[in-house]
N, C-alpha and C positions, 0 to 999 in steps of 0.2 A: 743688370744687363746680363744676358747669358754669356757664358764664354765661347760658346759655339752658335753659329746662325747659318741659317741655309735659304736659298732663293725659294719663294713659293712656287709651287708646280705651274701655276698659270702664267709666270713670269720667264721659264726657262727658254722658251723660244726667242724672248727679247734680249736677254742676256747674251744668247750665243749669237744673234745677229749684231750684237754691239762691238763684238770682238773685230770683225773686218771694217765696220764703219769707223773705228778709231784707230785703224791703221795696223792692227795685227793680223798678220796672214796666219800665224800658227799659235797654239798655246805657249809654245815655248818663247815666242817673241814677248808675251805678257810677263811670263815668268822672269825673264831676264831682266826686263825692265824694272819689275818690283823687287827682284832679288828674293823671290820665294820658290818653293818648288812647283814642278809642273803638275804634280798630283794634287796640290791644293788648288790650282787653277781648274783642273779637270773636275773636281769635286764641286766646285762653285758652280761651273756652267751645267752641272747634272743635278743640281738641286740637292747635293749631299752637304752635311755640316762642314763649316770650316770655322777657324778662329775667328771671333769678333773683329778683332784689329785688322786681320787680314782681309776680312768681308768688306771693311770699310775702305780699305786701301784699292782692293780690286773695283769696287764700284766707281771710286773716283777716278781711276784710269780709264774705265768704261763710260765715263760721263753719265752715271746712273746714280739716282737719289736712293741711298741704300735703304732709307725709312720705307719708300714705296714698295720694296721687292721683298723685304726680310721677313722670314717667318721667325717671330721672337717667341714661339711658344715650347722651344727647346728647354730641357731641363739644365740648370747652371751645373756645370762640370767643375771639379775642383781645381784649383790652381796650385801648381807647384812652386813654392817659394820658400823663402827663409822663414821658418816658424816665429822668428822675433819680429817679422814685418807684419803690422796690423792688416787686416783684411780691407780696410779703407784704402791703403796704399799698396795693393798687390803690385807685385812687380809688372813692368810693361817693357817688353822688348823694344828698343828704338828701331822704327823702320817707317821711313816715310812722314807722313803728316802726323803730327802729334794730336791725338784726339781732343775735341773741345772740353771734354769732362776729365782730361787727364790730369792727375795730382803733380805730374812731373814735367809741365810746361813751365819754362822759365821766362818770365815777363822781364823786359828790358827797359824799365822805366827811365824816361817818360814817352818812350816810343809808342807804346800801346795808347796811352792817354791821349796823345797828339793826334794819333790815326782815328780814334774813336771820336774824337772832337771834330776833325775835319770832315769825316764821312757824313756829318750832319748838314754840311754846307752845300747848297744849291749849286750845281755844275762844277763840283770839285774834282780835283785830280791829284792822285798820291802815287809817288814814284818810289818802289821798294826795290834796293840793290844789295846783293850780297853774293858771295860764291855759293856753290852747291852744298847743300846740307848744314846751311847756317841758320834754317828756321823761315824762310820766306814764306813758304806755302802754309806752314802753321799759322803765321802773322796774318796772311791773306784770309784765311779761314775764320779767323777770328773778326776780322774787319767785316767780312761778308756776314757773319752771324750777327754782330753789332746792328749792321745795316737791315737785315731780317727783324731784328728785334724793333725797329722803328716802322715796321711795315712797308719797306721798300721791297721791290721785287728785285731779285739777284741771279746773276749768271755767272758762271766761272768757266774760262776756257783755258786749257793747258795746250799751248803750241807745241810742245814736246810730242803730244800725242796726236797730232794732227796727222793724217795720211800724207804720205810723200806726193801723191798725185795733185793735191790742191795747190802746190807751190809751182804749178807750170808756168801760170802768168797771174798777173795782177787782176784780171777780170774774174778768173776762176777762184782765186783766193778770196776776194771779196763777196762773190756769192756764197761761198762755204761760210765766211764770217757771218753774213747776215742770216743764212739758213740755220747755222747752229744756235744762235741766240733765239731765233723765233721757236726752235726745237725745243730749246731750254725752258722757254717761257710757256710752252704748249699752246701755241697759237698757230693757225693755219699758215702754209707757206704761200706767200704770194709774190715771190721774187720775180717772176717772169713778168707780171703786170707792170712792174716799174723799171725793169732791166732794158726795155727797149730805149729808155733814155740814153743807155750807155753809148750806143753808137753815135749819138750826137753830142753829148756832154761829157762822156768818159765815166768809167766804172766808179771812180770815187763819188762822182757826183749823183749816181744811180744809187749808191749805197747810202748816201746822206739823205736822199729823198726818201729811201726806204724806212729809215729810222723816223725821219721828221713827219712823213705823211701816213705811217702804218704802225710800226712797232710801238713808238712812244705814245700815240694817242690811243692804242688798242688797249694798253694796259693802264689800270686805274692810278697807280703809284709811282714814284720815281723808281729809275732802274739804276742799280749798282752794278757795273760790269768789272769783273776781275779778270785781267788778262796775265795769265802765268807764263813764264819762261818766254817772253817775247822776243829775247835775242836769237831764237831759232830763225826769225825772219831776216836777221843780218846777213844770213848766207845767200840772200836772194835780192840783188840789186834793183830789178825792175819792180819788185813787190815792195821792198821796204821804202823806196821814195813815196810811193803812192799812200801805203798804209800808214806810215807815222805821219806823213802830211795831213792825211784825214783825221786821225786822231787829234792832232793839235787844232785843226780847224773846228771839229766838234766841241772841243774844250772852250775855244774862243767864242764860238755861238753861244755857250752858256752864260757869257758875260752880257750878252745884248738881248737874248730872246728867251721868254718864258718857256717854251717847249723844250729847249736844250738845257734850261736849268734843272730838268728833271733828269740828266744823265749825270751820273758820277763814275768815274773811271779809276781803276787801280791798276798800274803798270808794274809788272814784277819781271826784274831780269837779273842775270848772274854776273855780268861784267860791264866794263865801260862800255859807251856807245863808241865803237871804233869805225863805224860807217859813215861817209861824208853826208851830212843833213844841213840844209839851209837853216840857219839859225831861227828863222821866223817860221819855219814850217817844222821844227822839232818838238814833240812832246817832252822831251827829256830836260828841257830847262825851264820849264814851268811847274807850277803846282807844289805840293809839299813833297820834299825829297827826304827819304828815309835810307840810311845805310845801316845795315844790322852790323854791331860789332861782335866780337868773340865775347864768351862768358868771361867775367872777372873772377878773382878768388873769392870774394863773397859770394857770388852766385853758384860757383861751384861747390863751396862748403854748405850752402843752404841746399843743393840738390843733393848732396851726399846725405845730410839729415833726413830728407824726404825718403831716401833709400834706407833709413835707419842704420846708418853707417857711423860709427863713433870716430869721426875724422877731425882732425885739427889742422892748422895751417902747414904742418909739415907734410902730411899726405897730399894736400892740395897742391903745395909747391913741387912735389915730385911729380904729379901727374901733368902739371902745367909745362913741367920741363920736358916731357915727352910729347905730348899733343898740343900744347898751348891751351887756348880756350875754345877749341873745335867743339860746337854743341854737340854733333852726332857723336864723334869720339869719346868726349866726356861721358854722354849717357850710356854708350856702350860699355865703357869700363866700369862705370858704377853699377850697371845692370848685372855684369858677371860677377863682380865681387860681392853685391848684395844677394845674389842666388846661391852663394856659397861654393860656387865651382872653382874659384882660384883667389889667390891673394894678390894685393897690389906688388909687392916683392916679386912674386912668380911672373906677373905680367912684365914688369921692368926688365926681368932677367931674359924673357923670351920674346921680345917684341917683334922680331921679324921671322920667328920660327913657323914653319908651314901650318902649324896646328895652334898659332897664337889666336887671341880673341880678334885681333885685326886683320887676320890672313884674308878673310872674304873681302873686305873693304879693300885692301891692298891689291888684290887680285883684280878687282874691278877697276881701279884706278890704272893698273898695268895694262889691262885690256884695252882702255879707251886710249892710252897713250900708243899702245901696238897698232891700233888702227890709223893713228896720225903720226907717221914716223918723224914729221919735222917737229911736232911737239916733243916726241921721246927724246929725240937728239939735243933739243934746247933744254930739257930737263936734266939729262945727263951733264950737259955742260955747266948748268947752275949749281947742281950738287958737287961736281968734282973740282970745278975751276973757278966758280963763282963769275961765270961770264955773263955779263950783262949787254953785250952787244947783239941784243936780239930786236926784232921788229916790234913795232907797238902792237900790232895785231896778235902776235905770238904770246907776248907778255900778257895782253888781255885775256886769251884763251886759257892760258895756264892759271891766272889767277881765277877766272870763271869757274875752272874745275877745283879750286881750293888747294892747289898744289904749291902756290908761291904767295908771298906778300911782296907788294910793290912800295918803296919808300924812296921817293924822288924817282932817280934813274936807276936805282940799285933793284935787284931782284934777289929773295932769298927764298929757300924752302919754308913752306909754311908753319913746319913743325920737325922736331928731330926724328920723328917716326918715319916721315918721308924721306929725310936726309939719310937715315941709315937704310931705309929699304931699297932706295935707288942708287946708293953708292956702289961703284964698280967694286 
């Protein structure tokens, strides 16, 4: 695969229009979301070469199939890496989704095997929960890939990328939901023909009818629908009651009727469900529940060896003492050490330095906290006073960001890196 890829000229107008359609008013909005430079975004939008991994990440954020628009005829450019690392395991900077062909994806057996088995079942529902940067989207991509390999049609919707205006009310949201799936399946939009029902039976029933009478019959194969970051919907009470009740109803239909056995749902979220839902209308208490754990010491040692590092349990213990088994932070650490840029001891001596390898990650976490003062104050209390007198919602939001761990009623910083960075 070429290290640099560019958008084919005939698709440039399409990718530019995908920016506002996915809720990005400016190029900088997308750059900030993906944590890559604006110049890279500009190059992508104007058909200039960008790094292959960045190309795929941008396409994912813009709901584009990268294979459809990529010009793969560029010459392969050299990879700057440690000369001791074999070409088959060229270094890969950790950023967002771990590519399907990556040698650095760490499976957490038997989780993958259970998901692959479950996605074969008619009318199945899989729920994946973990804080941010724990590997949820990477696992989702692999389940979707497994589903595609068995000839299912697949659609992935990332709710964090949905434009703010679609969250106005339940009717607008469900119309967007149906339209987005139809667009991804490349079938004509016929929503208006079915939405007249909404005034009589409600938007949820109109949405159900659209699936049952049009979407599912139009496609030849089962449909696997991946819903990423659905906790975004928790912020909108009118919408979440209707939407999550609908998902539960669609899943239940799959137990009774053949047409609905063709729908397979994967629901991905970052935190506990802290919104009030009727137990009989919630999709969060049915199906296969998957909670992604942190990496254990054996997985970290294996990943270090994939980076061609001569580590043993001593080095693994040192890094666990700093960042725990946080998948992103572990990969970030190993990437920089394997690059020859820094040693483990140098990292440990300068963890909160403005030029440390963690600086960008810590700045991003700090920015999120700054935008939500009540969470920033709560995190300060946890770090400095071990205060656990916090609301359930506050605890769950901090957990979803990956900043804390919950053990019963107790709340702790997720790792020593966060404790040192946020300490007064």
